[in-house]
C-alpha positions as CSV (number, residue, x, y, z in Angstrom):
1,M,-61.0,-155.4,-35.6
2,P,-58.9,-158.3,-34.9
3,T,-59.4,-161.5,-36.6
4,L,-62.1,-163.4,-35.3
5,K,-61.6,-166.7,-33.6
6,R,-64.1,-169.2,-32.0
7,G,-65.6,-167.8,-29.0
8,S,-65.0,-164.0,-29.5
9,L,-67.6,-161.4,-28.7
10,F,-69.6,-158.8,-30.9
11,D,-68.2,-155.5,-30.7
12,P,-69.7,-153.2,-28.3
13,A,-71.0,-150.8,-31.1
14,L,-72.5,-154.0,-33.0
15,V,-74.0,-155.0,-29.6
16,E,-75.6,-151.6,-29.1
17,D,-77.0,-151.5,-32.9
18,L,-78.5,-155.2,-32.3
19,V,-80.3,-154.2,-29.1
20,S,-81.5,-151.0,-30.7
21,K,-82.9,-153.0,-33.6
22,V,-84.5,-155.4,-31.1
23,Q,-86.2,-152.5,-29.3
24,G,-87.4,-151.0,-32.9
25,H,-88.9,-154.4,-34.0
26,S,-90.2,-156.1,-30.8
27,S,-93.7,-155.2,-29.5
28,V,-93.1,-155.9,-25.9
29,A,-89.6,-154.1,-25.9
30,A,-91.3,-151.1,-27.6
31,L,-94.1,-150.8,-25.0
32,S,-92.1,-151.6,-22.0
33,K,-89.0,-151.0,-19.7
34,Q,-85.6,-152.5,-20.6
35,T,-83.8,-153.7,-17.3
36,P,-80.6,-154.9,-17.1
37,I,-80.5,-158.9,-16.3
38,P,-77.5,-160.7,-14.8
39,F,-76.9,-164.6,-16.3
40,N,-78.0,-166.0,-12.9
41,G,-81.1,-164.0,-13.1
42,Q,-82.9,-161.6,-10.5
43,K,-85.8,-161.2,-8.3
44,E,-88.3,-158.5,-8.7
45,F,-91.2,-157.8,-6.2
46,T,-94.6,-156.5,-6.6
47,F,-96.2,-154.8,-3.5
48,S,-100.0,-154.4,-3.0
49,M,-101.2,-152.7,-0.2
50,D,-104.4,-154.5,1.0
51,K,-106.5,-151.7,2.5
52,E,-107.1,-148.0,2.2
53,I,-105.1,-145.4,4.3
54,D,-106.2,-144.9,7.6
55,I,-107.5,-141.6,9.4
56,V,-106.5,-141.6,13.2
57,A,-107.4,-139.2,15.6
58,E,-105.1,-138.0,18.3
59,S,-104.4,-140.6,20.7
60,G,-106.6,-142.5,18.7
61,K,-106.1,-146.5,17.9
62,K,-104.3,-147.6,14.9
63,S,-105.3,-150.8,12.9
64,E,-103.6,-152.9,10.5
65,G,-103.3,-152.2,6.9
66,G,-101.7,-155.1,5.4
67,I,-99.0,-155.8,2.4
68,T,-98.7,-158.5,-0.2
69,V,-95.4,-159.2,-1.6
70,E,-95.1,-161.2,-4.5
71,P,-91.6,-162.2,-5.8
72,I,-91.1,-162.7,-9.7
73,T,-87.8,-164.2,-10.7
74,I,-86.5,-163.1,-14.3
75,L,-84.3,-165.5,-15.6
76,P,-82.4,-165.0,-19.1
77,I,-83.1,-167.7,-21.5
78,K,-80.6,-168.3,-24.3
79,F,-81.9,-167.5,-28.2
80,E,-79.5,-168.7,-30.7
81,Y,-78.9,-168.2,-34.4
82,G,-76.5,-169.6,-36.7
83,A,-75.7,-169.8,-40.7
84,R,-73.5,-171.3,-43.1
85,I,-71.4,-169.4,-45.4
86,S,-68.4,-169.7,-47.7
87,D,-65.3,-170.2,-46.4
88,E,-64.2,-167.1,-48.5
89,F,-65.1,-165.1,-45.7
90,L,-61.5,-166.4,-44.0
91,L,-59.9,-164.9,-46.9
92,A,-61.8,-161.5,-47.1
93,S,-60.3,-158.2,-46.0
94,E,-61.1,-156.9,-42.5
95,E,-63.5,-154.3,-44.1
96,E,-65.2,-157.0,-46.0
97,K,-65.8,-159.3,-42.7
98,I,-67.2,-156.1,-40.9
99,E,-69.7,-155.6,-43.5
100,I,-70.7,-159.3,-43.3
101,L,-70.9,-159.1,-39.7
102,K,-73.0,-156.1,-39.8
103,A,-75.5,-157.9,-42.3
104,F,-75.4,-160.8,-39.9
105,N,-75.9,-158.8,-37.0
106,D,-79.1,-156.9,-38.6
107,G,-80.7,-160.2,-39.4
108,F,-79.8,-161.7,-36.0
109,A,-81.7,-158.4,-34.6
110,K,-84.8,-159.1,-36.5
111,K,-85.0,-162.5,-35.6
112,A,-84.0,-161.9,-32.0
113,S,-87.1,-159.4,-31.7
114,R,-89.5,-161.8,-33.3
115,G,-88.4,-164.3,-30.8
116,L,-88.9,-162.3,-27.8
117,D,-92.3,-161.4,-29.0
118,L,-93.2,-165.1,-29.7
119,A,-91.9,-166.3,-26.8
120,S,-93.4,-163.9,-24.2
121,F,-96.6,-163.6,-26.0
122,H,-97.2,-167.3,-26.8
123,G,-94.6,-169.4,-24.7
124,V,-93.4,-171.3,-27.8
125,N,-90.0,-171.8,-29.5
126,P,-90.1,-169.6,-32.7
127,R,-88.2,-172.1,-34.6
128,T,-90.7,-175.0,-34.1
129,G,-93.8,-173.1,-33.1
130,Q,-94.5,-175.7,-30.4
131,P,-94.5,-174.6,-26.4
132,S,-91.2,-174.4,-25.0
133,A,-90.2,-176.3,-22.0
134,V,-87.6,-173.3,-21.3
135,V,-90.0,-170.5,-21.1
136,N,-92.2,-172.8,-19.0
137,G,-95.5,-171.0,-19.1
138,N,-93.8,-167.4,-18.9
139,S,-96.2,-165.9,-21.5
140,F,-99.1,-163.9,-21.8
141,D,-101.1,-166.6,-23.4
142,D,-100.5,-168.9,-20.1
143,K,-100.7,-166.3,-17.8
144,V,-103.2,-163.6,-18.7
145,T,-106.7,-164.8,-18.0
146,Q,-108.6,-161.6,-18.6
147,K,-110.0,-161.9,-22.2
148,V,-112.4,-160.4,-24.6
149,T,-113.6,-162.3,-27.6
150,Y,-112.6,-160.5,-31.0
151,T,-115.6,-159.2,-33.2
152,S,-114.2,-157.7,-36.3
153,D,-117.1,-155.5,-37.0
154,D,-116.7,-153.5,-33.6
155,P,-113.1,-153.5,-32.6
156,E,-113.7,-150.6,-30.7
157,A,-115.9,-152.0,-28.1
158,N,-113.3,-154.9,-28.0
159,L,-110.7,-152.2,-26.8
160,Q,-113.2,-150.6,-24.3
161,A,-114.2,-154.0,-23.0
162,A,-110.4,-155.2,-22.4
163,S,-109.4,-151.9,-21.1
164,D,-112.3,-151.9,-18.5
165,L,-111.0,-155.3,-17.4
166,V,-107.3,-153.8,-16.7
167,Q,-108.8,-150.7,-15.0
168,G,-111.2,-153.1,-13.1
169,S,-108.6,-154.9,-11.8
170,G,-106.9,-151.7,-10.4
171,F,-104.1,-151.0,-13.2
172,N,-103.7,-148.2,-15.7
173,M,-103.7,-148.5,-19.6
174,N,-100.6,-147.6,-21.0
175,G,-99.7,-149.9,-24.1
176,M,-101.4,-152.0,-26.8
177,A,-100.0,-154.5,-29.2
178,F,-102.2,-154.9,-32.2
179,A,-102.2,-158.0,-34.9
180,P,-102.2,-156.6,-38.4
181,A,-106.1,-157.9,-38.7
182,F,-107.2,-156.0,-35.5
183,S,-105.3,-152.7,-36.8
184,S,-107.0,-153.2,-40.1
185,A,-110.5,-153.6,-38.5
186,L,-110.0,-150.3,-36.6
187,G,-109.0,-148.7,-39.8
188,N,-112.0,-149.9,-41.5
189,L,-114.4,-148.8,-38.7
190,K,-117.0,-146.4,-40.0
191,V,-120.0,-144.4,-38.3
192,N,-122.4,-142.7,-40.5
193,G,-119.8,-143.4,-43.5
194,I,-116.9,-141.7,-41.6
195,R,-113.7,-143.7,-40.6
196,Q,-113.0,-143.5,-37.0
197,Y,-109.4,-144.7,-37.1
198,P,-108.0,-143.7,-40.5
199,Q,-104.5,-143.7,-39.1
200,F,-104.3,-147.5,-39.3
201,M,-105.4,-147.8,-42.9
202,F,-103.0,-149.2,-45.5
203,G,-100.9,-151.2,-42.9
204,A,-99.9,-148.2,-41.0
205,N,-98.2,-148.4,-37.6
206,P,-98.9,-144.9,-36.1
207,G,-97.2,-145.7,-32.9
208,D,-100.0,-143.8,-30.9
209,L,-103.7,-144.0,-30.2
210,N,-105.3,-141.3,-28.0
211,G,-102.2,-140.5,-26.4
212,M,-101.2,-144.3,-25.6
213,K,-98.2,-146.4,-27.2
214,V,-99.3,-148.7,-29.8
215,D,-97.5,-151.1,-31.7
216,V,-98.7,-153.2,-34.9
217,N,-96.9,-156.4,-35.3
218,S,-97.9,-160.0,-36.9
219,T,-96.4,-161.4,-33.6
220,V,-99.3,-160.7,-31.7
221,A,-101.2,-163.6,-33.6
222,E,-98.4,-165.8,-35.1
223,M,-98.1,-169.1,-33.4
224,S,-100.8,-168.2,-31.0
225,T,-102.9,-171.1,-29.9
226,E,-105.3,-168.8,-28.1
227,K,-105.9,-167.0,-31.4
228,D,-105.0,-163.3,-30.0
229,V,-105.3,-160.3,-32.2
230,A,-104.6,-157.8,-29.2
231,I,-102.7,-157.5,-26.3
232,I,-103.3,-154.5,-23.9
233,G,-102.5,-153.3,-20.4
234,D,-99.7,-151.8,-18.3
235,F,-96.7,-152.5,-20.4
236,A,-94.8,-149.6,-18.7
237,N,-94.8,-150.6,-15.3
238,M,-95.9,-154.5,-15.5
239,F,-93.8,-156.1,-17.8
240,K,-89.9,-156.0,-17.6
241,W,-87.5,-157.3,-20.0
242,G,-83.6,-157.4,-20.3
243,Y,-80.6,-159.0,-21.9
244,A,-77.4,-159.9,-20.6
245,K,-74.6,-157.8,-22.3
246,Q,-72.1,-160.0,-23.6
247,I,-73.0,-161.6,-26.7
248,P,-70.8,-164.3,-27.9
249,L,-70.0,-164.7,-31.5
250,Q,-68.4,-168.1,-33.1
251,I,-66.8,-168.5,-36.4
252,I,-66.7,-172.5,-36.4
253,Q,-64.5,-173.9,-39.0
254,Y,-64.7,-177.6,-38.6
255,G,-67.5,-180.2,-37.8
256,D,-71.4,-180.2,-38.2
257,P,-72.5,-177.5,-35.8
258,D,-76.2,-177.2,-37.0
259,N,-76.6,-181.2,-36.9
260,T,-77.3,-181.4,-40.9
261,G,-75.0,-184.4,-41.6
262,R,-72.8,-182.0,-43.6
263,D,-69.0,-181.4,-42.8
264,L,-68.1,-177.9,-42.9
265,A,-64.4,-178.1,-44.2
266,G,-65.7,-181.0,-46.6
267,H,-67.9,-178.4,-48.5
268,N,-66.0,-175.1,-47.9
269,E,-68.0,-173.7,-45.3
270,I,-67.7,-171.9,-42.3
271,Y,-70.6,-171.7,-39.5
272,I,-71.4,-168.2,-37.9
273,R,-73.5,-168.6,-34.9
274,S,-74.4,-166.0,-32.1
275,E,-76.5,-166.4,-28.9
276,L,-78.6,-163.9,-27.2
277,Y,-79.6,-164.1,-23.4
278,L,-82.9,-162.5,-22.9
279,G,-85.2,-162.6,-19.8
280,W,-88.5,-161.2,-19.0
281,G,-91.4,-161.0,-16.4
282,I,-95.1,-160.5,-16.1
283,M,-95.4,-158.7,-12.8
284,A,-99.0,-158.9,-12.7
285,P,-101.1,-160.9,-15.0
286,N,-104.1,-158.9,-14.5
287,A,-102.5,-155.7,-15.4
288,F,-103.2,-157.1,-18.9
289,A,-106.0,-158.2,-21.0
290,R,-106.4,-160.2,-24.2
291,I,-108.5,-159.9,-27.3
292,A,-108.8,-163.2,-29.0
293,E,-111.0,-164.9,-31.6
294,A,-113.5,-167.2,-30.3
295,E,-112.7,-170.8,-29.9
296,A,-114.0,-172.8,-33.1
């Protein structure tokens, strides 16, 4: 591996490893399809046939069916993470540098996966927890208006009501993201003293419920001003996400790249920074429903 300089790229193997870890830690990535996203974005189209198919007699008159086409633009946005470390990194052997970068890659993947969830679920900048103008309302909290009020003593009824909303809008159920509190409520649900969902006990993440993909993740509720505890719907077809493949990696030796007022060279430090371009689109908001706590 050549000596790293400002503006180099992550090794392809590290990129593959990073994306694999993002998929493993992110609920939206685990439940939905990944699609390559160019830097300048791309348009996806949803087609809705407005009427039912027509039966026409021989020589009979045909009538208009109609179609509605809705374009959705998926535009990648920049997620960045950086950290100061001792400049002894520059003196380390190539093997030691690779181990340090693998550790950074692992941590960056975890932060990127949380960031993808928090931004797409709640529209926030993960570092500040505040609404992001860059995300600009492209989130489940902003777009998904079908909502069920959470009742901790009967989460099964909440799930049924939410799935009824999705199916009533003409979409299929194939994925569910649960906050730990909702998962725990399912694990504690008893009928005649018998636990109905023991697979969710003790903080487990079984990955499946009645043949449907499930992911339990703190990001479902964390930073949610809407007080979400579960988001369910057609993740397989109506949510898409992707990343731009080139992931830049910078080793910065001078200046104050994180705006802390602390000069790198003056403190024998260097700064490792990486950026990941992620984009996502909610193709049809009515393909989803949120289960949320009642407003105070």
